[in-house]
C-alpha positions as CSV (number, residue, x, y, z in Angstrom):
1,M,0.0,0.0,0.0
2,N,1.3,3.4,-1.0
3,A,1.9,5.9,1.7
4,P,-0.6,8.9,1.7
5,T,0.8,11.5,-0.7
6,D,-0.9,14.6,0.9
7,F,1.4,14.8,3.9
8,N,4.5,13.9,1.9
9,D,3.6,16.7,-0.6
10,L,3.1,19.2,2.1
11,A,6.3,18.2,3.8
12,A,8.2,18.6,0.6
13,M,6.8,22.1,0.2
14,A,7.4,23.4,3.7
15,S,8.3,22.6,7.2
16,I,5.9,21.0,9.7
17,E,5.5,24.4,11.3
18,E,4.5,25.9,8.0
19,V,1.9,23.2,7.5
20,Q,0.5,23.9,10.9
21,R,0.3,27.6,10.2
22,Q,-1.6,27.0,7.0
23,I,-4.0,24.6,8.7
24,A,-4.6,27.1,11.5
25,Q,-5.3,29.8,8.9
26,A,-7.7,27.6,7.0
27,V,-9.8,26.9,10.1
28,P,-11.9,29.7,11.5
29,A,-11.5,30.6,15.1
30,V,-14.0,29.1,17.5
31,E,-16.7,31.6,18.3
32,P,-17.7,32.3,21.8
33,P,-20.8,30.3,22.7
34,V,-22.8,33.3,23.7
35,W,-24.0,36.0,21.3
36,P,-25.4,39.4,22.4
37,D,-28.9,40.2,21.3
38,P,-29.0,41.4,17.7
39,I,-30.0,45.1,17.3
40,L,-31.5,46.4,14.1
41,P,-34.8,48.2,13.3
42,G,-37.5,45.7,13.0
43,T,-35.5,42.7,14.2
44,L,-36.0,43.0,17.9
45,R,-39.3,41.8,19.3
46,T,-40.3,43.9,22.3
47,P,-42.0,42.2,25.2
48,P,-45.5,43.4,26.4
49,I,-45.6,45.8,29.2
50,P,-48.4,44.6,31.4
51,P,-50.6,46.9,33.7
52,E,-49.7,44.6,36.6
53,V,-46.4,46.6,37.1
54,L,-48.6,49.4,38.5
55,P,-50.6,49.8,41.7
56,S,-54.1,48.3,41.5
57,W,-56.0,51.6,40.9
58,L,-53.6,52.7,38.2
59,A,-53.4,49.2,36.7
60,D,-57.2,49.0,36.5
61,M,-57.3,52.3,34.6
62,A,-54.5,51.3,32.2
63,R,-56.1,47.9,31.5
64,A,-59.5,49.6,30.9
65,V,-58.1,52.2,28.6
66,S,-56.2,49.5,26.7
67,A,-59.4,47.5,26.3
68,S,-61.5,50.5,25.4
69,T,-59.1,51.8,22.7
70,Q,-57.9,48.4,21.6
71,T,-54.3,49.5,22.0
72,P,-51.3,47.7,23.5
73,P,-51.3,48.1,27.3
74,A,-47.8,49.7,27.1
75,L,-49.2,53.0,25.9
76,A,-51.6,53.4,28.8
77,V,-49.0,52.1,31.3
78,M,-46.3,54.6,30.2
79,S,-48.8,57.4,30.1
80,G,-50.0,56.5,33.6
81,L,-46.4,56.7,34.9
82,A,-45.9,60.1,33.2
83,V,-49.1,61.3,34.9
84,L,-47.9,60.1,38.3
85,A,-44.6,62.0,37.7
86,T,-46.5,65.1,36.7
87,V,-48.5,65.1,40.0
88,L,-45.6,64.2,42.3
89,Q,-42.4,65.7,40.8
90,R,-40.6,68.5,42.7
91,R,-42.6,67.7,45.8
92,F,-40.8,64.4,46.4
93,E,-37.4,62.9,45.7
94,V,-35.8,59.4,46.4
95,S,-32.5,58.8,48.1
96,P,-31.3,55.2,47.4
97,F,-28.6,55.3,50.2
98,G,-30.3,57.8,52.5
99,D,-27.6,60.4,51.9
100,S,-27.0,63.4,49.7
101,Y,-27.4,61.4,46.5
102,T,-31.1,61.9,45.5
103,E,-33.1,61.3,42.3
104,P,-35.9,63.7,41.5
105,L,-39.2,62.1,40.4
106,A,-39.4,63.7,37.0
107,L,-39.9,61.0,34.4
108,W,-39.6,61.0,30.6
109,A,-41.8,58.5,28.9
110,L,-42.0,58.1,25.1
111,S,-44.2,55.6,23.4
112,A,-44.0,55.0,19.7
113,S,-47.0,53.7,17.8
114,P,-48.0,54.0,14.1
115,S,-50.6,56.4,12.8
116,G,-54.2,55.3,13.3
117,T,-53.5,53.4,16.5
118,R,-55.7,55.7,18.7
119,K,-52.8,57.3,20.6
120,S,-54.9,60.4,21.2
121,A,-57.7,58.4,22.8
122,V,-55.2,56.9,25.3
123,L,-53.6,60.3,26.1
124,N,-57.0,62.0,26.6
125,A,-58.3,59.2,28.9
126,M,-55.2,59.3,31.1
127,L,-55.0,63.1,31.3
128,G,-58.7,63.6,32.0
129,P,-58.4,64.1,35.8
130,L,-55.5,66.6,35.4
131,L,-57.6,68.7,33.0
132,H,-60.5,68.4,35.4
133,W,-58.3,69.6,38.3
134,E,-56.9,72.5,36.4
135,K,-60.4,73.7,35.3
136,L,-61.7,73.3,38.9
137,L,-59.0,75.5,40.4
138,R,-59.2,78.0,37.5
139,D,-62.9,78.4,38.1
140,R,-62.4,78.8,41.9
141,M,-59.7,81.4,41.5
142,R,-61.4,83.4,38.6
143,R,-62.7,86.2,40.9
144,D,-59.5,86.5,42.9
145,I,-57.4,86.6,39.7
146,A,-59.6,89.3,38.2
147,K,-59.4,91.4,41.4
148,V,-55.7,91.2,41.6
149,N,-55.2,91.9,37.9
150,A,-57.4,95.0,38.3
151,T,-55.5,96.2,41.4
152,R,-52.2,95.7,39.6
153,A,-53.4,97.5,36.5
154,V,-54.5,100.5,38.6
155,A,-51.2,100.6,40.5
156,K,-49.2,100.4,37.3
157,K,-51.1,103.3,35.8
158,R,-50.7,105.3,39.0
159,I,-46.9,104.7,39.0
160,E,-46.8,105.8,35.4
161,K,-48.5,109.0,36.3
162,L,-46.3,109.6,39.3
163,L,-43.2,109.1,37.2
164,Q,-44.4,111.8,34.8
165,D,-45.1,114.1,37.8
166,A,-41.6,113.4,39.1
167,A,-40.1,114.4,35.8
168,K,-41.9,117.8,35.9
169,A,-41.1,118.5,39.5
170,K,-38.7,121.4,40.0
171,E,-37.8,121.0,43.7
172,P,-35.7,118.0,45.0
173,S,-38.1,117.6,47.9
174,D,-41.1,117.2,45.6
175,R,-39.2,114.6,43.5
176,E,-38.3,112.7,46.7
177,A,-41.9,112.7,47.9
178,I,-43.0,111.3,44.6
179,R,-40.3,108.7,44.6
180,A,-41.4,107.5,48.0
181,E,-44.9,107.3,46.8
182,V,-43.8,105.2,43.7
183,E,-41.9,102.9,46.1
184,R,-45.0,102.5,48.3
185,E,-47.1,101.6,45.2
186,E,-44.5,99.1,44.1
187,V,-44.3,97.4,47.5
188,E,-48.1,97.3,48.1
189,M,-48.9,96.0,44.6
190,P,-50.2,92.4,45.0
191,E,-48.3,89.6,43.5
192,E,-49.7,88.3,40.3
193,I,-52.0,85.3,40.7
194,R,-52.1,82.5,38.1
195,A,-54.4,79.5,37.8
196,P,-52.2,76.5,38.5
197,R,-51.0,74.4,35.5
198,L,-49.6,70.9,35.7
199,F,-48.7,70.4,32.0
200,T,-48.6,71.8,28.5
201,G,-48.7,70.2,25.1
202,D,-46.5,72.6,23.2
203,T,-44.0,75.2,24.5
204,T,-40.7,76.9,23.5
205,A,-37.6,76.5,25.7
206,E,-37.9,80.1,26.7
207,R,-41.6,79.9,27.7
208,L,-40.9,76.6,29.6
209,Q,-38.3,78.5,31.7
210,A,-41.0,81.0,32.6
211,M,-43.6,78.3,33.3
212,L,-41.3,76.6,35.7
213,V,-40.9,79.9,37.6
214,E,-44.7,80.5,37.6
215,H,-45.9,77.1,38.6
216,G,-43.8,75.9,41.6
217,E,-40.7,74.8,39.6
218,R,-42.5,71.9,38.0
219,M,-44.0,71.4,34.6
220,A,-44.8,68.5,32.2
221,V,-45.2,68.1,28.5
222,H,-47.9,65.6,27.4
223,S,-48.5,65.3,23.6
224,D,-49.3,62.9,20.8
225,E,-47.3,65.0,18.4
226,A,-43.5,65.3,17.9
227,G,-43.4,69.1,17.8
228,I,-41.5,69.3,21.1
229,F,-38.5,67.7,19.4
230,L,-38.6,70.4,16.7
231,I,-38.6,73.0,19.4
232,M,-35.7,71.3,21.1
233,A,-33.9,71.3,17.7
234,G,-34.3,75.1,17.6
235,I,-37.1,75.6,15.0
236,Y,-37.8,79.0,16.6
237,N,-34.1,79.9,17.0
238,G,-32.8,79.6,13.5
239,G,-31.8,76.0,14.0
240,A,-29.9,76.7,17.2
241,A,-30.8,73.9,19.5
242,N,-31.7,74.9,23.0
243,I,-32.0,71.9,25.2
244,D,-30.4,73.0,28.5
245,V,-33.7,73.7,30.2
246,F,-35.0,70.2,29.3
247,L,-31.8,68.5,30.6
248,Q,-31.9,70.6,33.8
249,G,-35.5,69.7,34.3
250,H,-34.8,66.0,34.3
251,A,-31.7,66.3,36.5
252,G,-33.2,68.8,38.9
253,S,-30.2,71.1,38.4
254,A,-30.4,74.7,39.4
255,M,-31.3,77.0,36.5
256,R,-30.2,80.6,36.2
257,V,-31.1,82.6,33.1
258,D,-30.3,86.3,32.9
259,R,-30.8,87.8,29.4
260,A,-32.1,91.0,28.1
261,G,-35.8,91.3,29.0
262,R,-35.9,87.8,30.5
263,S,-34.8,86.2,33.7
264,A,-35.5,82.8,35.3
265,H,-34.1,81.5,38.6
266,V,-35.2,78.0,39.5
267,D,-33.5,76.0,42.3
268,K,-34.9,72.6,41.7
269,P,-36.7,72.4,38.3
270,A,-38.7,69.3,37.6
271,L,-39.9,68.4,34.1
272,S,-41.7,65.3,32.9
273,F,-42.7,64.0,29.5
274,G,-45.5,61.8,28.4
275,L,-45.2,61.5,24.6
276,L,-47.0,59.2,22.2
277,I,-45.7,59.7,18.7
278,Q,-45.3,57.8,15.4
279,P,-42.1,55.8,15.0
280,D,-41.2,57.3,11.6
281,V,-41.7,60.8,12.9
282,M,-39.7,59.9,16.0
283,G,-36.8,58.6,13.8
284,E,-36.9,61.8,11.7
285,V,-37.0,64.5,14.3
286,A,-35.3,62.8,17.2
287,G,-32.4,61.1,15.4
288,S,-30.1,64.1,15.9
289,S,-26.5,63.5,16.9
290,R,-26.8,66.5,19.2
291,F,-29.7,64.8,21.0
292,R,-27.8,61.6,21.4
293,G,-24.5,63.2,22.3
294,S,-26.0,65.5,25.0
295,G,-27.7,62.5,26.7
296,L,-31.1,63.9,26.0
297,L,-32.3,60.7,24.3
298,A,-30.8,58.5,27.0
299,R,-33.2,60.2,29.5
300,F,-36.4,58.8,27.9
301,L,-38.0,55.5,28.9
302,Y,-39.2,54.0,25.6
303,A,-42.1,51.8,24.8
304,M,-42.1,50.3,21.3
305,P,-45.1,47.9,21.3
306,A,-46.0,45.9,18.3
307,S,-49.0,47.4,16.4
308,N,-52.3,45.5,16.5
309,V,-53.7,47.4,13.5
310,G,-55.4,44.8,11.3
311,R,-56.3,42.6,14.2
312,R,-58.7,44.9,16.1
313,D,-62.4,44.0,16.5
314,V,-64.2,46.9,14.9
315,R,-67.5,45.5,16.2
316,K,-66.4,45.6,19.8
317,H,-67.1,48.6,21.9
318,T,-65.8,48.6,25.5
319,P,-66.4,51.8,27.5
320,I,-64.1,52.5,30.4
321,P,-66.2,51.4,33.5
322,E,-67.3,54.5,35.5
323,H,-66.1,53.0,38.8
324,V,-62.6,52.5,37.3
325,A,-62.4,56.0,35.9
326,G,-63.8,57.4,39.2
327,E,-61.3,55.6,41.3
328,Y,-58.5,56.8,39.0
329,R,-59.6,60.4,39.3
330,D,-60.1,60.2,43.1
331,Y,-56.6,58.8,43.7
332,L,-55.0,61.4,41.5
333,L,-56.9,64.2,43.2
334,S,-55.8,62.9,46.6
335,L,-52.1,63.0,45.4
336,L,-52.6,66.6,44.4
337,E,-53.6,67.6,47.9
338,G,-51.7,70.8,48.9
339,V,-51.1,71.9,45.3
340,P,-50.6,74.8,44.8
341,G,-48.8,75.6,47.9
342,L,-45.7,77.2,49.4
343,L,-42.5,76.3,47.5
344,E,-40.7,74.0,50.0
345,A,-37.8,71.5,49.9
346,P,-38.8,68.2,48.4
347,K,-39.7,65.4,50.8
348,V,-37.2,62.6,50.5
349,L,-38.1,58.9,50.4
350,T,-35.5,56.3,51.2
351,L,-35.3,52.7,50.2
352,C,-35.9,49.9,52.7
353,E,-32.9,47.5,53.1
354,A,-34.5,44.8,51.0
355,A,-35.5,47.3,48.2
356,R,-31.9,48.7,48.2
357,E,-30.4,45.2,47.8
358,V,-32.5,44.2,44.8
359,W,-31.9,47.7,43.3
360,L,-28.2,47.2,43.7
361,D,-28.5,43.8,42.0
362,L,-29.9,45.6,38.9
363,A,-27.2,48.2,39.0
364,E,-24.5,45.5,39.1
365,E,-26.1,43.5,36.3
366,V,-26.3,46.6,34.1
367,E,-22.7,47.6,34.9
368,R,-21.4,44.2,33.9
369,E,-23.2,44.2,30.5
370,Q,-22.6,47.8,29.3
371,G,-18.9,47.7,28.9
372,D,-17.0,46.8,25.7
373,G,-18.5,43.7,24.1
374,G,-21.3,43.6,26.6
375,R,-25.0,43.1,25.7
376,Y,-25.8,46.7,26.4
377,E,-22.7,48.3,24.9
378,S,-24.6,50.0,22.1
379,I,-27.1,51.7,24.5
380,A,-24.7,52.2,27.4
381,D,-25.7,55.9,27.7
382,W,-29.3,54.7,28.3
383,T,-28.5,51.8,30.6
384,S,-26.2,53.9,32.7
385,K,-29.3,55.9,33.7
386,L,-31.6,52.9,34.2
387,P,-30.9,52.3,37.9
388,G,-31.7,55.9,38.6
389,A,-34.9,55.7,36.5
390,V,-35.9,52.5,38.4
391,A,-35.4,54.3,41.7
392,R,-37.6,57.1,40.5
393,I,-40.3,54.7,39.3
394,A,-40.2,52.8,42.6
395,A,-40.8,56.0,44.6
396,L,-43.7,57.0,42.3
397,L,-45.3,53.6,42.7
398,E,-44.8,53.7,46.5
399,L,-46.5,57.1,46.7
400,A,-49.3,55.9,44.4
401,E,-49.8,52.9,46.7
402,T,-49.3,54.4,50.1
403,G,-50.2,58.1,49.6
404,L,-48.4,61.3,50.4
405,Q,-47.5,60.1,53.9
406,A,-45.0,57.6,52.4
407,T,-41.4,57.8,53.8
408,E,-39.8,54.6,52.5
409,V,-39.9,52.6,49.3
410,S,-41.0,49.1,50.0
411,H,-39.6,45.9,48.6
412,A,-42.9,45.3,46.7
413,S,-42.8,48.7,45.0
414,M,-39.2,48.2,44.0
415,D,-40.0,44.7,42.7
416,R,-42.6,46.2,40.3
417,A,-40.2,48.9,39.3
418,L,-37.4,46.4,38.6
419,R,-39.7,44.3,36.5
420,L,-40.7,47.3,34.4
421,G,-37.1,48.4,34.1
422,R,-36.0,45.1,32.7
423,L,-38.9,45.0,30.3
424,L,-37.9,48.4,29.0
425,I,-34.4,47.4,28.0
426,P,-35.4,45.7,24.7
427,H,-37.7,48.6,24.0
428,A,-34.8,51.0,24.4
429,Q,-32.7,48.8,22.1
430,A,-35.5,48.9,19.5
431,A,-35.9,52.7,19.9
432,F,-32.2,53.4,19.4
433,G,-32.1,51.1,16.4
434,L,-34.8,53.3,14.9
435,L,-33.2,56.6,16.0
436,G,-30.0,55.5,14.4
437,A,-31.6,54.6,11.1
438,D,-29.8,56.0,8.0
439,A,-28.8,54.9,4.5
440,V,-26.4,52.3,5.8
441,D,-29.1,50.9,8.1
442,G,-31.3,50.6,5.0
443,D,-28.6,48.5,3.2
444,A,-28.0,46.5,6.4
445,A,-31.8,45.7,6.6
446,A,-31.7,44.5,3.0
447,V,-28.9,42.2,3.7
448,L,-30.7,41.0,6.8
449,R,-33.8,40.1,4.8
450,W,-31.5,38.2,2.4
451,I,-29.9,36.3,5.2
452,Q,-33.3,35.4,6.8
453,G,-34.7,34.4,3.4
454,N,-31.9,32.0,2.8
455,E,-31.8,30.3,6.2
456,H,-32.1,26.8,4.6
457,A,-30.1,27.5,1.4
458,E,-27.2,25.1,0.7
459,F,-24.6,28.0,0.9
460,M,-25.9,28.9,4.4
461,R,-24.8,25.6,6.0
462,G,-23.6,26.1,9.5
463,A,-25.2,29.6,9.5
464,E,-22.2,30.9,7.6
465,F,-21.9,32.4,4.2
466,M,-19.2,33.9,1.9
467,R,-19.3,37.7,1.2
468,S,-18.9,37.0,-2.5
469,V,-22.1,34.9,-2.5
470,C,-24.0,37.8,-0.9
471,H,-22.5,40.3,-3.2
472,K,-23.4,38.3,-6.3
473,A,-27.0,37.7,-5.1
474,M,-27.5,41.4,-4.3
475,S,-25.5,42.9,-7.1
476,G,-28.5,45.0,-8.2
477,R,-28.3,46.9,-4.9
478,F,-24.5,46.7,-4.2
479,R,-22.8,47.6,-7.4
480,A,-19.8,48.7,-5.4
481,L,-18.3,46.3,-2.9
482,S,-17.5,49.1,-0.5
483,R,-21.2,49.8,0.0
484,L,-21.8,46.1,0.9
485,E,-18.8,46.3,3.3
486,K,-20.4,49.2,5.2
487,A,-23.6,47.4,5.5
488,M,-21.8,44.3,6.9
489,E,-19.9,46.5,9.3
490,R,-23.2,47.8,10.6
491,L,-24.6,44.3,11.0
492,E,-21.5,43.3,12.9
493,Q,-21.8,46.3,15.2
494,N,-25.3,45.3,15.9
495,H,-24.3,41.7,16.7
496,V,-26.1,40.2,13.7
497,V,-23.0,38.7,12.1
498,R,-19.3,38.2,12.9
499,A,-16.7,38.4,10.2
500,F,-13.8,36.0,9.7
501,T,-11.5,35.1,6.9
502,I,-10.5,31.7,5.4
503,R,-7.0,31.6,4.1
504,E,-5.7,28.6,2.1
505,A,-2.4,28.2,0.3
506,G,-2.5,29.3,-3.3
507,K,-5.9,30.9,-2.9
508,P,-7.0,34.5,-2.2
509,P,-8.4,35.2,1.2
510,S,-12.1,34.4,1.5
511,P,-14.1,36.9,3.7
512,R,-17.0,35.2,5.4
513,Y,-19.7,35.8,8.0
514,R,-21.1,33.8,10.8
515,V,-24.7,34.6,11.6
516,N,-26.1,35.1,15.1
517,P,-28.3,32.1,15.7
518,Q,-30.9,34.3,17.5
519,L,-31.5,36.0,14.2
520,F,-33.4,33.0,12.8
521,L,-35.6,32.9,15.9
522,L,-36.7,36.5,15.0
523,S,-37.5,35.8,11.3
């Protein structure tokens, strides 16, 4: 029997070390057994956000609104949280360690749902009690407001006349007497009275600063339109973005504005958002590098529920039960007790020991996964704020459950907040995939569809494929190889594929890609 010729031939060509080098190059490196979750617009299925994460009275309302409008519960749940924050922000804070580190209870909620999904109906139902409260106090204060306005108008006219007299006075003693009278009029003029406001739907950054001064250092923006992002982008300032007041309102940082004709001094501003907008509009107006780079987008808690359009029962009509709506209204009105009132330091809630431990577990979990190569690396700016957001949510839930006398966040409230926080992670991944959409993402999405459509093709054995096969199959779209390479880089960044190269003696290198196995579970 003749000896095998393959080894002898190789040995004749090179040393054993050279053979081993060639073999090593021909065999792709073994991939780590665990892949991060793939991130790409349309590829990540977001989990439902159930009403059960809320206290019973708020959960009942969210469930009823969802059933009545035939919308995903996530829309009503996130709107309900934003309403809670609107009512309680600035009046309360939470201190996870019981020291100087505190989180204000301002909350930014953004739910994305396509046109025609009854977002307005959800928003109107959840905001109803706040509108009722504002109107109630406005009607009660109408006479007092009119009286004060009239008194101020008379005083201003009298001061105007006195100043004219002072200008005509010839003797210093006469001018001094008039000056003293002007001073007395100024001192005795009553402070302006305004009907309290809890939220607005549209405002400029400059007007928002004034509203924070006028309404106890707190304000909220609730809307089913994306106009607020246009305002943030500077639509009224020649394109000069003005987002400082928004960032300060989330962090509770002191605000000092002193400009010609305008001043605003606010020690602890509190600003909440409750937005329900269309995903395509969200991607268009919010996908600004300034918004991402400033950390503005990382402050939002996103809900990206799957649309149920096409599966709704048009014959079904389910009104919100009166007792559910009534209980929701009564609880919110009880939480508004004392508003408006004197501007005081916020009451601080601490975490009970058990609540602090499970909260720290989340913080550790997030920290481990948001570094280089971690599951949350691509949204590290968002996940770095998640523990703080969860602490805020837990405090809001505790106040909603216990009432204004609450002093400590219980383990039960923290458990609900942690459950919600973890559910929001894939929603944030989906949102940032949408916000980062561009031409390269469009090409990457096309390659993704090609991969998923060829899952069982012969060339896809082992969930691997050659770049040349993809380029040939998609030559109509990718006439230039460089364009395909950019799309593949994006897919690799989003943990959809991993690149490797096969090198064999006498042959050019063969670029290939290994596919994330989770991808085929999403197709």
